[in-house]
C-alpha positions in Angstrom: 0.0 0.0 0.0 1.4 3.4 -0.8 1.8 6.1 1.8 -0.9 8.4 0.3 -3.6 5.7 0.7 -2.5 5.0 4.3 -2.7 8.7 5.1 -6.2 8.9 3.5 -7.5 5.9 5.6 -6.0 7.4 8.8 -7.5 10.8 8.1 -11.0 9.4 7.3 -10.8 7.3 10.5 -9.9 10.3 12.7 -12.7 12.4 11.1 -15.2 9.6 11.7 -14.3 9.3 15.4 -14.5 13.1 15.8 -18.0 13.1 14.2 -19.1 10.2 16.3 -18.0 12.0 19.5 -19.7 15.2 18.4 -23.0 13.5 17.7 -22.8 11.6 21.1 -22.0 14.9 22.9 -25.0 16.7 21.4 -27.4 13.9 22.3 -26.1 13.8 25.9 -26.3 17.6 26.5 -29.7 18.0 24.9 -32.4 18.7 27.5 -36.1 19.3 27.0 -37.8 22.0 29.1 -41.1 20.7 30.5 -43.7 22.0 32.9 -44.7 19.8 35.8 -48.0 19.1 34.1 -46.2 17.8 31.0 -43.8 15.7 33.1 -46.8 14.0 34.8 -48.3 13.2 31.4 -45.1 11.6 30.0 -45.2 8.0 28.7 -42.9 5.4 30.0 -41.1 5.3 26.7 -39.9 8.9 27.3 -38.3 8.3 30.7 -34.7 8.2 29.3 -34.9 11.8 28.1 -33.0 14.5 30.0 -35.4 17.1 31.2 -35.4 20.5 32.9 -38.4 21.2 35.1 -39.1 24.6 36.8 -41.3 25.3 39.8 -41.4 26.7 43.3 -39.9 24.7 46.2 -42.8 23.6 48.4 -42.5 25.0 52.0 -41.4 22.3 54.4 -40.6 19.7 51.8 -36.8 19.9 51.8 -35.3 16.8 53.5 -31.5 16.4 53.6 -30.0 12.9 54.0 -26.3 13.3 53.7 -25.5 14.1 50.1 -29.1 13.3 49.0 -31.7 16.1 49.1 -35.4 15.4 48.6 -37.9 18.2 48.0 -41.1 18.9 46.1 -41.5 21.3 43.2 -45.0 22.9 42.8 -46.4 24.7 39.8 -50.0 26.0 40.2 -51.7 23.0 41.8 -49.3 20.3 40.4 -46.5 18.7 42.5 -43.4 16.8 41.5 -41.2 15.0 44.0 -37.5 15.5 43.3 -34.4 13.6 44.5 -31.2 15.5 44.1 -28.0 13.4 44.2 -25.6 15.6 42.2 -22.0 16.4 43.1 -22.4 20.2 43.1 -23.5 21.9 46.3 -27.0 23.3 46.3 -27.2 27.1 45.7 -27.4 29.4 48.7 -30.8 30.6 47.4 -32.3 27.1 47.5 -34.9 27.2 50.3 -38.7 27.1 50.8 -40.7 29.1 48.2 -37.6 29.7 46.0 -37.9 29.3 42.3 -35.9 26.2 41.2 -34.9 24.6 38.0 -34.1 20.8 38.2 -32.1 19.1 35.5 -32.3 15.3 35.3 -34.5 12.4 34.4 -37.9 11.2 35.5 -37.8 7.7 37.1 -40.4 5.1 36.4 -41.6 5.6 40.1 -42.6 9.2 39.3 -39.7 10.7 41.2 -37.6 13.2 39.3 -33.9 12.5 39.8 -32.0 15.7 39.4 -28.2 16.0 38.8 -28.2 19.8 38.8 -30.3 22.4 40.6 -30.5 26.1 39.9 -32.4 28.3 42.3 -33.2 32.0 42.9 -35.1 33.8 45.6 -37.5 36.1 43.7 -38.3 38.3 46.8 -34.6 39.0 47.4 -34.0 40.4 43.9 -37.4 42.0 43.3 -37.5 45.8 43.1 -39.1 47.7 46.0 -42.8 48.3 45.6 -44.1 51.8 46.0 -45.7 52.2 49.5 -43.7 49.3 51.0 -42.1 49.7 54.4 -38.6 50.2 53.0 -39.7 52.9 50.6 -41.7 54.7 53.3 -38.6 54.7 55.6 -36.5 56.2 52.8 -39.1 59.0 52.2 -39.2 59.7 56.0 -35.5 59.9 56.3 -35.1 62.2 53.3 -34.8 65.9 54.2 -36.0 68.6 51.9 -33.8 71.7 51.9 
């Protein structure tokens, strides 16, 4: 075999491996955003899909058991039990009534197994409302010259 043919075979092989890895990486990183209502309606054939589900953390539902954290997401009247066993620590803003985004897969037992959690506390970052106690204090403490 001449060297040009060997070089061509090696080049095609390398490109095929790179293409295979790229396609596999895209499939693994693809996540579907679903509401809790849509997750409840999923068929058993869809359980292997990676999902992102948003909702509010139900007050009193957070239970820590070592590295595993169980809680319930609520959205309107719907509830979704979540089990988090990821390696990253939970965000500081993860607490009762916080808005959370769980990234993982739904188990056949109806429990959402999250590998990542994002959370924010809406009240902490919300602008002050006119007439609120903080706004009233600012107006009282302001002197007109």
